[in-house]
N, C-alpha and C positions, 0 to 999 in steps of 0.2 A: 381465522383469516386465511385466505388462499393467496399465495404469491407465485407469480411466474416471472422469470427472468428471460428476456429475449436473447436468443443465441445468434440471431441475424436480424437485419432490418426488415420490418414488417409493418403493414398498416392494419389497424383494427379500429372499428367504429370511427373512422376518420382521423385517428391519431397516428402519426408516423413514429413508431417505436424504433429506436436505434438499438444496435447490439448492446447489451448490458443494461438497458432500461428495465424497469419493473412495472408490472401490471398487478394490481391487487384488489381483492374484494374485502370490504368491511361491511358486514350485514348485507344490504342490497346495493351499497354504493360501489361504483366502479372507479378506481383511481389509477393514476400513473405517475411515475417519477423517474428522472434520470439519476437521482441520488444527489443532486446539487443541494448543498446545505451550507448555511452560514450562521455562525453564532447561535447554534442550537435550534435553528429553523430549517425546515426542508421544503423545497418547492414541490407542491403536490398538485396535480391536475385531476379534476373531478369531471366525470362524464354526466352531463345533464340529459336525461332520457327524453324529457319533454321537448327540448329544443334541438336534440341530436347534435350537441356540440360540447366542447371541453372548455373549462376555465381553470386557470392556475392561481394559486395563492400560497403564501408562506404559512406553514403550520409548525407549531412548537413540536419538537421531536419527543414523542411519547414512547411507551414500550412497544406498541404495534409498529410505529414508524421506524423504531430502532431495529426491529426484526427485518423490515424491508431493506434497510441500509446494510444490515449484516449479510443478507442474501446477495445483494449486489456486490459487496466486498468479497464474499466467498466465490462468486462467479469470476470476478476479475482476477483474484489470486489463483484460482484453478486454471484459468486461461493462461496466465503468465507462467505458471509452473509447467504447463503443457508445452509452451513455446521453448522454455529452457530445456525440457526433456528432449524435444525434437533437435535442438542445437547440439546436445552432447552425444547424440546417437553416433556421430562420426568418430568419437574417441574410444580408445580401448579402455576397458574398466580399470586397468592399473594406472591410467593417466588421471583418473578422476580423484579429486581430493576427498578425504574422509576426516571427520572430526569437526569440532567447533574451533573457530579462530577469533582472536581479538587483536587489533592492531592500533597503535598510537599514531594519530595523524598530526596532532599538534600538542606539544608539551605545555602544560599549564604553567602559569607564572605565580608570583607572590599573591595576586588577587584572583585566585582560581575559581572562586565560587560566586563572587558578587562584585568584582571590580574590573571585569573586561579581559583579564588574562586567562581565558578559558582553555582548558584542554579539550581535545576532540578525539574521538575513537570510532573505529569501524568494527562491527561485529558480524560474524558469519556463522549462522546456526544451521547445521546440516539438516536438510529435510530427507534426503537420500543421497548416496554417493554422487558427488558432482553438482548437486542442486542445493542452493543455500538461500535462507532468508537473510537478507542484508539489511542492517540497520546501523544508525550512527547515534552517538551520544556525546554529551558535553558535561563539564564540571559545573556549569552555570546552574545555580539553584533557584532562580526565579523565572527562567524562560528556557525553552528547549533550543533556542537559536537555530531553528530550521532542521534540527536533528530528529531522528525517529525512524520508523519503518521506511525503507527506500525501495524495496521490491525484491524480486527473486533473481538470482544470478547463477551462472555456471562457474564453477571453480575447478581448475585442474591443479595438479601439484606444481606445474610451471607457474601458474598464477600466484599460488601461495608463496613460492620462492621470491617472486617479484615484489609481492606485498611485504615480505619479511625484509628484503633489501631496502625498500623504501622506508620502512619503520626504523631500520638500523641507521639510515642517514638522518632521519628526523631526530633520533635519540643522540646521535653524535653531535649534531648542531646544538642540541639542548634548547632551553627556553629562548624564544625569539622576541619576547615582550620586553 
């Protein structure tokens, strides 16, 4: 299977591909997707050569479609990292944070895993000095409560100190449940 991710808006065979959309061949079939997926199904547009038009339908995400989604995600993440890299160019290397960090955002209560008194945490995993993969987590054991991968961010030592001070205030207050 051949996969192409569009780096700019472009029209091909009458389809308006936006930046980040994927175009892929499976056998002789020409397909397109924006990556929009819900409950294990992906919206896939197929090109009808006879009628010279496109039609879309939901398809169960199989291994090949997962490859397409992975390529879209890789493109989006690389674009985001590039933007963060551009942002930190104005900082002196000594100002850029290094190392991994974890901060407490909310202290969990007595029912910390299944009763609503959940703890919440922020995680910063260094990709390179000043550039971090930012994610959040919770103590809830049956739902992620909106936590997970959040994106890529720039961190300076000044930012880290602010995050530490915030965490210290959270810890001083203790559990608020």
